[in-house]
N, C-alpha and C positions, 0 to 999 in steps of 0.2 A: 792250702796255706792261708791262714786267717787274715794275715796282714799284708797280702800281696798288693793291696791298694796303696800301701805306704811306700812301696818301693820307688815310685816316681819322685816323691818328695825327698826321700833319703838320698837318691842318686843326684838330684839337683843340688843338694847341700854338699855332697861329696865332690861334685864337679868343681867346686871352687878351690879344692885343695888337693885333688887326686888326678891322675891321668893314666892313660894306657901306656904301654911300653913304647919308647922312642929313643933316639940316639942323643938328644940334647936335654940338658937338665937345667931348670931355673930353680935357684934356691931363694926362698922367700924369708923375710925377716922374722916371720912368726914361727919359723922352724920347719914348715912344710917344704916339700920339694915337688916340682912338676916336670914330668917328661913330656916333650912336645916334638913335633915334626919340624915346624918352622915358626918364626915370630914376626910380628909387624908392629912398629911403633905408631900409635894412633893418638897423638896429643899427649895427654897426661896419663894414658894407659898403654900397656903393652899387651897386644893380642897374641896369645899362644894357641896355635892350631895343634890339636891333640892327635890327629891322624892325618892320613894322606889327603883327605878331602878338605874342603874349606867350611863345611857345615858345623863341625864340632870344635869349638874353641872356648877359651876363657880369657876374659879381659882382666888384667891385673894392674892396679895402680903402680906407676913406675917407681914411686918412692917406697913401695913395699918389696921390691925386688933387690935381694942382696947381691946377686951375681948370676952368671951363666957359665956352664961348662959342658964339655961333651962327655958322654958316658956310653959305653958299648951296651947294646941290648943284652938282657939276660939270655943265657943259652936256651934255645928252643928244645922242646922234647925230641928225643931221638927215636926214630922208628925202628922197631924190631923187624928183622928180615922175615916177613910172612905176608900172606895175602890179606888184602883189605876186605871188609865186610860189605855186603850189598846195602846201599843207602836205605832201601825199603825195610830191611831187617832192623836197622838202627832206629828208624822212625817207629817201628812197631815195639821195639824194646822200650823206647821212651814213653810211648803211649800206655804200655802195660805197667811200667813202673809208676807213672803218674797216677793211674787209676788205683793201684794197689797201695801206694804210699801216701796218696792225697797231697801230692806236691804239684804245683803248676807245671805243665809240660814245657812252657816257654822258659821257665826258670831252669829246668833241667837242661834244655837246649843251650841256654846261655853259659851254664857251668861247663858243659861239654866243649863248647866252642873255645872257651878260655883255657880249658885244661889240656885238650888234645887236638883241637881243630878237626874233630870227627875221625881221627885216625885210631882205629881199635887196637892197633899194634904199637901204639906209642909207648916209649919208656923214657922217663925223665932222667937226668943226670943223678938224681937221688934214689932212683929205683922205683918210682911210682909207675903204675902199669895201666894200660887200657884207656878207654874212652874217658872215664872219670878219674883217671890217675890215682888209683888206690895203691897205697903202700902195702907191701906184703903183709905186714902185721895187721893192718886195718882190714884187708881183705879176709884174712883168717878169722878175725873176730866177727866179721859180718857173714861168715860162712860161704864166701866166694872162692870156690875151689879152682876156677879157671878164669883168672882176671882178663884174659884176652878174648873171652867169649863175650860179644856185645851184650846179650840179654843178661848174663850173670853180672857183668861189670856195672851196667846201668842200674840194675835192681839193687845191687849192693850200695853203689854210690848214692842213689836216691834215698834208700833207707837211712844211710848216714846223714844225709842232708836233713831228712825229717827229724832225726834225733836231735841234731843241732838246733834246728828251728824250734823244737819243743823246749830244749834246754834254755834257749835264750828268749822264750816267750814270743816267738814270731819275729824277732829282730833279724832281718836278713843280713845286716852289716856284721854283726857278731857271728852269725852262723857261717857266712862266707869267710870271714877272717879265721875262724876256727878250722874251717875246712882246709884252708891254705897253710896256716901256721901252727895249728893245734890249739885245742881248748885251754891248755895250760898257759899259753902265752896271752890269750884273751883274758883269762882270770888275773894274770900277773899285771896287765896294764888296764884292767877294768874296761875293756872295750877294744877298739881297733888298735892293734900294736903299731908302734912307730917304725915299721919296716917298709921301705919303699916298694919292695916286691909285693907285699901283702896289700898295701894301700892301693897300688895300681891294679892288682888282681880284683879287689872288691869293686873298684870303680868300673873296671872293664865289664864284669859281669852285669852289674846293675845298669850300666849304660846300654848294653846290648838288649837286656830284658825290656827296658823302657822304650827302646826303639820298636821292638816288636809290638808292644801294647799300644804305642802311639799309632803305628800303622794299622793295627786292627780297629782302633777307634775311628780313625780317619775313613777307613773302608766302610765301617758300619754307618757312620754319619752320611757318607755319600750314598749308600744304599737306601737309607731312610728318606733322604731328600729325593732320590730318583723315584721311589715308590709313591711319595706324596705327590710328585708332579704328575705321575701317570694316573692317579685317581682323581685329579681335578677335572671338572666337567668342561 
């Protein structure tokens, strides 16, 4: 993926107006909404914690908040009654799809985590199936005959991601929005559609991807420092 280095910046920008799924909703005066786990008033700003931990938060000026309300979480994907796949086979499926489709494996992992939580038998309320939650019509177009087969599902889903990334010239926000809401809605709104579910989905995938890359960079820096220390006389 040519523009993978832009994901961190895009996710940072998105973090000011998007969030992961949670039960409470903050409505902002600029028209955006933020789902959060809990909030804390800190002087002239309100800190909204986006997940169960305290590391992921957004500070919003108090005068920019229109109000708060409670909203139930979107329904999670429902599991079909069948056995789960071996984690090793899923890892291999992702590695194979990444190599063949030239899509960052961490990006594929983040999409799968958001789509199905690594459940190869997941079925959404709308009928999307498998690890990458392919709709039956999309699976058929991609030549995926067995959407609950991890290798076939990941190969098809990654091929679709690659098509979308190419269509939007490497823009991961538009590609993910199209993956979630459909290309026709991205075209209609000329970018990220104003749907809370899609906005949260895009932010969730990018946030997870950036966490992976940040951890890798930290580990690489630590390794370099350690080697440099060892070589000193």
